[in-house]
C-alpha positions in Angstrom: 0.0 0.0 0.0 2.8 2.4 0.9 4.6 1.6 -2.3 1.5 2.3 -4.4 1.1 5.6 -2.6 4.7 6.6 -3.2 4.5 5.7 -6.9 1.3 7.7 -7.3 3.0 10.6 -5.6 6.0 10.3 -7.9 3.8 10.0 -11.0 2.1 13.3 -10.0 5.5 15.0 -9.6 6.8 13.6 -12.9 3.7 14.7 -14.8 4.0 18.3 -13.4 7.8 18.6 -13.8 9.4 21.6 -15.5 10.8 20.1 -18.7 14.1 21.0 -20.2 15.2 19.5 -23.6 18.6 18.0 -24.0 20.4 18.2 -27.4 23.9 17.4 -28.6 24.9 20.9 -27.6 23.6 20.7 -24.0 26.0 21.1 -21.2 24.6 20.4 -17.7 26.1 19.8 -14.3 24.1 18.6 -11.3 25.1 19.0 -7.7 23.1 18.2 -4.6 23.3 18.5 -0.8 25.3 21.6 -0.1 23.7 22.1 3.3 24.9 25.7 3.4 25.0 27.1 6.9 26.3 30.3 8.7 30.1 29.4 8.6 30.2 28.1 12.1 31.6 24.8 13.3 28.4 23.1 12.6 28.2 24.3 9.0 28.8 21.2 6.8 29.3 23.3 3.7 32.2 25.3 5.1 35.1 22.7 4.6 34.4 22.4 0.8 33.0 25.9 0.2 36.2 27.3 -1.4 36.7 24.3 -3.7 33.0 24.5 -4.8 33.3 28.2 -5.6 36.4 27.6 -7.6 34.8 24.7 -9.5 31.9 26.8 -10.6 33.8 29.9 -11.4 36.8 28.3 -13.2 35.1 25.3 -15.0 31.3 25.4 -15.2 30.4 29.1 -15.3 31.0 29.8 -19.0 28.7 27.4 -20.8 27.1 24.9 -18.4 23.6 24.9 -17.0 23.7 24.5 -13.3 21.2 22.3 -11.4 21.2 22.2 -7.6 19.2 19.2 -6.7 17.9 19.9 -3.2 19.2 20.7 0.3 21.1 23.7 -0.9 20.4 25.7 2.3 20.4 24.0 5.7 17.2 25.7 6.9 16.6 23.1 9.6 19.6 24.6 11.5 20.1 28.2 10.3 18.2 31.3 9.1 18.3 32.0 5.4 19.5 35.5 6.1 22.6 34.1 8.0 23.3 31.7 5.1 23.0 34.2 2.3 25.2 36.8 4.2 28.0 34.3 5.0 28.1 32.8 1.4 27.2 35.9 -0.6 30.1 35.2 -3.1 28.6 31.8 -3.8 25.2 33.3 -4.4 26.7 35.9 -6.8 27.9 32.9 -8.9 24.3 31.5 -8.8 23.1 34.9 -9.9 25.4 34.7 -13.0 24.0 31.4 -14.0 20.5 32.6 -13.4 21.0 35.8 -15.5 21.6 33.6 -18.5 18.7 31.3 -17.7 21.0 28.5 -16.8 20.1 28.0 -13.1 17.7 25.4 -11.8 17.1 24.8 -8.1 15.0 22.0 -6.7 13.7 21.6 -3.2 15.1 19.1 -0.6 13.9 18.1 2.8 16.3 20.4 4.6 15.3 23.5 2.6 11.6 22.6 2.2 10.7 25.7 4.3 11.3 27.8 1.1 8.0 26.3 -0.3 5.9 27.1 2.7 3.6 30.2 2.8 5.6 31.5 5.8 8.9 30.8 4.1 11.8 33.3 4.0 12.0 35.0 0.6 14.1 33.4 -2.1 15.5 35.1 -5.2 15.3 32.0 -7.3 12.5 29.9 -8.8 12.2 26.8 -6.8 11.2 23.6 -8.6 9.9 20.4 -6.9 11.2 18.3 -9.8 12.7 18.6 -13.2 12.4 16.6 -16.4 15.3 16.4 -18.8 14.2 15.1 -22.1 16.5 13.5 -24.7 14.8 12.2 -27.9 11.5 11.4 -26.1 13.4 9.7 -23.2 13.4 11.3 -19.7 15.7 11.9 -16.8 13.5 12.6 -13.7 15.5 14.9 -11.5 14.3 15.2 -7.8 16.1 15.4 -4.5 15.0 11.9 -3.3 13.1 12.4 0.0 9.9 12.4 -2.1 10.3 8.6 -2.4 10.0 8.3 1.4 6.5 8.7 2.9 7.9 8.4 6.4 10.6 11.0 5.8 8.0 13.5 4.5 5.9 13.0 7.7 8.8 13.3 10.1 10.6 16.2 8.4 9.3 18.8 11.0 10.6 16.6 13.9 14.0 16.3 12.2 14.2 20.0 11.9 13.3 20.6 15.5 16.0 18.1 16.7 18.7 19.7 14.5 17.9 23.3 15.5 17.2 23.0 19.2 19.3 19.9 20.2 22.1 19.3 17.7 23.1 22.9 17.1 23.5 24.0 20.7 25.6 20.9 21.4 27.8 21.4 18.3 26.7 18.2 16.7 27.1 18.0 12.9 24.3 16.9 10.6 23.3 13.2 11.0 21.1 12.6 7.9 19.9 9.7 5.9 23.4 9.5 4.4 24.6 8.0 7.7 22.0 5.2 7.7 22.6 2.3 5.3 19.0 1.1 5.9 17.5 4.4 4.9 19.8 4.8 2.0 18.9 1.5 0.5 15.2 2.0 1.2 15.2 5.3 -0.8 17.3 3.8 -3.6 15.2 0.7 -3.8 11.9 2.6 -4.2 13.4 5.1 -6.7 15.1 2.3 -8.7 11.9 0.1 -8.9 9.8 3.1 -9.8 12.2 4.2 -12.6 12.5 0.6 -13.9 8.7 0.2 -14.1 8.1 3.6 -15.7 11.1 3.1 -18.1 12.8 6.4 -17.2 16.1 7.3 -15.6 16.1 9.1 -12.2 18.8 11.4 -10.9 18.6 12.0 -7.1 20.7 13.3 -4.2 19.6 13.0 -0.5 21.6 9.9 0.4 24.9 11.6 -0.3 26.0 8.3 -2.0 27.1 8.8 -5.7 25.6 6.2 -8.0 25.9 5.5 -11.7 23.2 3.5 -13.5 22.0 1.4 -10.6 22.9 0.6 -6.9 25.3 -2.2 -6.1 25.2 -4.6 -3.1 28.2 -4.6 -0.9 29.5 -7.8 -2.4 29.1 -6.4 -6.0 30.8 -3.2 -5.0 33.8 -5.0 -3.5 34.2 -7.1 -6.7 34.0 -4.0 -8.8 36.6 -2.1 -6.6 39.0 -5.1 -6.7 38.7 -5.3 -10.5 39.6 -1.5 -10.8 42.4 -1.9 -8.3 43.9 -4.7 -10.4 43.9 -2.4 -13.4 45.6 0.4 -11.4 48.2 -2.1 -10.1 49.3 -3.2 -13.6 49.6 0.4 -14.8 51.4 1.8 -11.7 55.0 2.1 -10.4 56.4 0.2 -7.5 55.4 2.8 -4.8 51.8 2.8 -5.9 51.8 -0.9 -6.4 52.5 -1.5 -2.8 49.7 0.6 -1.6 47.3 -0.9 -4.2 48.3 -4.4 -3.2 47.6 -3.8 0.4 44.2 -2.3 -0.5 43.3 -5.3 -2.6 44.2 -7.7 0.2 42.0 -5.8 2.6 39.1 -5.9 0.2 39.7 -9.6 -0.5 39.5 -10.3 3.1 36.2 -8.4 3.4 34.8 -10.3 0.4 35.9 -13.7 1.8 34.2 -12.8 5.0 30.9 -12.1 3.3 31.2 -15.3 1.2 31.7 -17.5 4.3 29.4 -17.2 7.3 27.4 -14.1 6.3 27.0 -14.7 2.6 23.5 -16.2 2.7 22.1 -13.5 4.9 23.8 -10.9 2.7 22.2 -12.3 -0.4 18.8 -12.3 1.1 19.3 -8.7 2.2 20.5 -7.6 -1.3 17.6 -9.3 -2.9 15.2 -7.4 -0.7 16.9 -4.1 -1.1 17.3 -4.2 -4.9 15.4 -5.8 -7.6 15.5 -9.5 -7.8 15.9 -9.5 -11.6 19.3 -10.9 -12.8 19.9 -7.9 -15.1 20.3 -4.5 -13.4 18.6 -1.7 -15.4 20.7 1.5 -15.7 17.9 3.8 -14.4 19.3 5.3 -11.2 21.9 8.0 -10.8 22.9 10.0 -7.7 25.1 13.0 -7.8 26.4 12.4 -4.3 27.0 15.6 -2.4 29.1 18.8 -2.2 30.1 18.1 1.5 32.0 14.9 1.1 35.0 14.4 3.2 37.0 13.3 0.2 35.8 15.9 -2.1 32.7 16.8 -4.3 30.9 14.6 -6.7 28.5 15.6 -9.5 26.7 14.4 -12.5 27.6 15.9 -15.9 25.6 15.7 -19.1 27.4 16.8 -22.3 28.2 15.6 -25.7 25.3 13.3 -25.5 26.9 11.4 -22.5 26.2 11.3 -18.8 29.2 11.1 -16.4 29.8 10.8 -12.7 32.7 13.0 -11.7 34.8 13.6 -8.5 36.3 16.9 -7.7 39.0 17.3 -5.0 41.9 19.6 -4.0 45.5 19.0 -2.8 44.3 18.0 0.6 42.9 14.8 -0.7 45.0 11.8 0.5 46.8 10.4 -2.5 45.9 6.8 -1.7 42.2 7.4 -2.3 42.9 9.0 -5.7 44.1 5.7 -7.2 41.3 3.6 -5.9 38.8 4.5 -8.6 41.0 3.3 -11.5 41.1 6.7 -13.2 43.7 9.4 -13.5 42.8 12.8 -12.1 43.1 15.9 -14.3 44.3 19.2 -12.8 42.2 22.2 -13.8 44.2 25.1 -15.0 46.5 26.6 -12.3 44.1 25.9 -9.5 44.9 23.2 -6.9 41.7 21.4 -8.1 41.5 18.0 -9.7 38.7 16.3 -11.6 38.3 12.6 -12.1 35.7 10.9 -14.2 34.4 7.9 -12.3 32.1 6.6 -15.0 30.6 7.6 -18.3 28.1 6.3 -20.8 26.2 7.6 -23.9 22.7 8.7 -23.4 21.4 6.6 -26.3 22.9 3.5 -24.8 21.5 4.2 -21.3 17.9 4.7 -22.7 18.3 1.8 -25.1 19.1 -0.5 -22.3 16.3 0.8 -20.2 13.9 0.1 -23.0 15.2 -3.4 -23.6 15.7 -4.5 -20.0 12.8 -2.9 -18.1 
């Protein structure tokens, strides 16, 4: 019953989505979950604020459309006036995108107050959802909390706890991103809905970057080990030693799962994701701007969709090589961009059509 209600709600949102056409000339970047605060110690945005500003101003500002997919402001903790005052330079960048009609902002559960009648004023159009259309195929862009009926009901309680309990105690944001159970529940519903409707969804909310479909922990370990093997073959001795140690660690975890806990893990994965043998490439997640190891985003350009990872010089080198891709330094800035995965839009939607 709850699933039917959620699907009906998502159908309504999809039907009334603002539509943006995608062509071969389109250049779009999607970020989510900035959780901008007042610059204090409990402001999750502050550690990556400079890097995010540099990324927008030095790479995306010229010819990209910018989509901020929910939880831009942390209004469950801070006043909008405090946020806009502290990060006025970032908002000036948003204004430059908006002045060229290249700025789109959707609502998240942490900034949902902007849609209320008593909301603080906002200078931007706020969308509930977006629909990116490519040759009659659709990307459904929404924050992700809309797939959780319980989360919608309890959002006011969450806001009260953050504002009057967590803030005074200096506790940082503990959101759905910290709960594997909640992450998987959101992803499962969104994945199944997208598969049934033969569309691709792009969400945020869980702070977990995804490309095409979610993986179980066992699948993810196998994928990571395979990538590390490629890195090992192509690397020098110093890197090989670190990669070898990482492979052994992941092998140990994999063997642990395949022994005593394997049967339970398989049952859990079957319940969390779709039981079909073939995964349909219909779920994407841009991750978040407030990651400890950098910033992730979804790019759409040259008729391809990519998951990218941005980081600066503070990033520990050992993590850079784990994805099996070489980072590219952007101009003279101490910023690096790494493409984690990429696929053509035609192939994505072709597979959705054939496998759904």
